[in-house]
N, C-alpha and C positions, 0 to 999 in steps of 0.2 A: 732331478727333486722335483716333485708335483706339491705347490700351494696349497696348503688343505684351509678352505671354508665354509661357510656358510651358504647353502643352494637355496632356490627358491621355493622348492620343494619341501625343504627341512622349514623353512620360516612359515610357510602355510599351513605344517603339520603342527607346528607349534600354536599357531594362532587358533586353528581347530582346538587344538585342547584345552587352551585359557580359554576361550568362547564357550565349550562342553561344561568345563568347569564354574564358569559363571552361572551357567543355567542352572547348573544342579544344586548350586548355593542359593540361586532365586528360587528354584521349586523348596527347597528345603527350608529358607526364613519364612515362605509367602508374607511379603510384606502387606497383603490386603489382609490377611488373617492376623499379624501383627496390631495391624491399626483397628480391623475391630475390636480384640480382644482392649486393647487402651482405651476405646473409645467406651467400652461395657465396662470396663474397669471404673471411668471417670463416672457412667449412670449409676453403680451400685453406692459409689461413695456419696454423689447428690441426694439420692433417695436415703441412705442410711443418716444424713447432716437434716434433713427435712424432717424423718420420722423424729431425729432428738430436740428439733426446736419446735415441732408440734405436741412432744408431751412436756416441753417447757410451758409452751402455751398454757397448756393445759393447766398444770401446777401454777400458774400464774393468774389464771381466769375461771377454773373448774369447768372449762369445755374447750373441746377444740376449735379452730377455728371454724367460724359459721360461713352459712354461703355467701355474703357478701364478700368477705374476705377471701373466701375459695375462687370467687368470680374475679376479683380482682388480680388475684395472686395468677390465674388463668390467661392473664391477657400478655401477649409476644411482647409488647413493650415494656413490660416490667420483666421482662430476663436480666438479670444479673444488675436487677436496680436494688442502691445500696440502702434506699428506704421503705421498701414495700413491707418488709416483715422486720424493719427493727422494732426492739430491739432483741429478739429473737435468733435471725440470722444476719451476717453482714453483708452478703449480696444474695438474693434470690436466685437460684440456679434454675437453667433451662436446659433441655437434654442437646445432644450433640450438634443437631440441625437447629438449634433453635426454637424449639417449639417447646412449650409449657408441657409439664408431665401430668398423668392423667390423675385428678383428686377425686377419689369417694368420701363423702361422709354421711354420719346418720346418727341416731335417731330422729331426732328432733335438727332442722336444719339452722335452727337459732342458736341452739346447744348442743351439737353433735357429742356424742358419747363413743364415737370410734371414728378410724378412717383407715383409707388405703391407698397406697400412690403406685400408680401402676408405670411400668417403661417396657422400652422393646428392645431387647439385647440382641446385637447382630451376628455374633459366633453362637450359632443353632448348637454346637455340639456342647454349651455351656451346660454343667451339671446342676447348676440354678435354676434351668429355665423351666417354667410350668405352662400347660397349657391348659390347666383347669382354673386358672382365675376367675372369679366371678365377679361380676359389674352391677349388678344391685346395688343401689342405693339409692338415698334422699338425693344426692346430686353426685353426677360425674360431669368433667370437664376435664378439656385437653385434647392429648393424640388418644385415637382409638385403637391402636394397632399397639398389643402388650404383649410380655411374658413371664414377666418379672414384676415383682412388687413387694414391698414393706408395707407394714398395717399396726395399729394400734395394738398394745399388748393384749389387751381384752378380747380379740377376734384374731381367726387365722386369716392368712390371704384369701384362701381358696373359698371362706366360709360367705355364704349367704346371711345377712342379718341387717338390720335397721329397718325392718318394716313392722309397722306399729298394731297390725292385726293380731291380736294376742293369741287369735286359734289360726293364725297361719294358712287361711281357709283360700285367699287369693293366690297361694302357691300350690293349693292341691291338699292331699291326705298327709296326714306324718305316719313316717315308719320307723319303728323300734327294730335296729338291727343289733342282732344279740350274740352274731358270730358270722365269720365269713361266709360269702355266699348261702345268707339267709336274710330274709327280708320279711317280717311280720308287719302287717298293716293292723293300727289300732287307731281307736279313735283321739283324735288330734288333741281335744283337753286330757287325756289320760298320758301321753307322752314328752317327759320332761328329765331332761339331765342330759348328760354327756352321749347319750347313745342315739339321739334324738336325728332324723334326717328328714328332709321334705322332698316327695313326689317320688325319690329313686334312692336304691342304695349305692351311694357312690358319692367319696370323700367332697365332690363338688355341691352336694347338697347340705352338707353338717350345718349343723346349727347348734348352738351350747344350751340353748331351751325354746321347748314348742308347745304351746298351753296358755291356760290364764296365767297372767302376769307376766310375760315374755313382752314385755314394751322396751 
């Protein structure tokens, strides 16, 4: 009667199967992708917290944080500071690489009436990524690589605004956009309302007002 046992070949086959399953599991889980999404989730949380704190600041001061305050917030040494933006935030956040987020303000740098906060998401398949973000503003500080952001409620994250020239002359002609694939050039002083665009028929050039009184 032969004794039954596990041969070396069988052991190697079992080990190969286990290694294959581990490789499949690692590929399916994609730990780098999981880490990227986790970091992106933190970025979104940070920007939303800053947005809320800026709105609270506006309710208290009648302006969003001015140039001096934004430059202070942009200092890397103030990452995680518990005093730099008290009492509106218990701790000032920076991005996952410990770099300040990009902040834009306007119109008046001493008493801003709008803001944008921009960042870069690592998961390039994220549905909230936008490559149409506009950077024009009275002040921009922080990281220059970004594809995601939040803004004050009176502008969109893609919108060009904050430029005090009431005739928009420094950005070129004003266009009226009556329907898809149509772009009618008008005199800039005669274009006013939600269908005003600067320079081209593109959402990234949309402005809410173009002409006298748009300051």
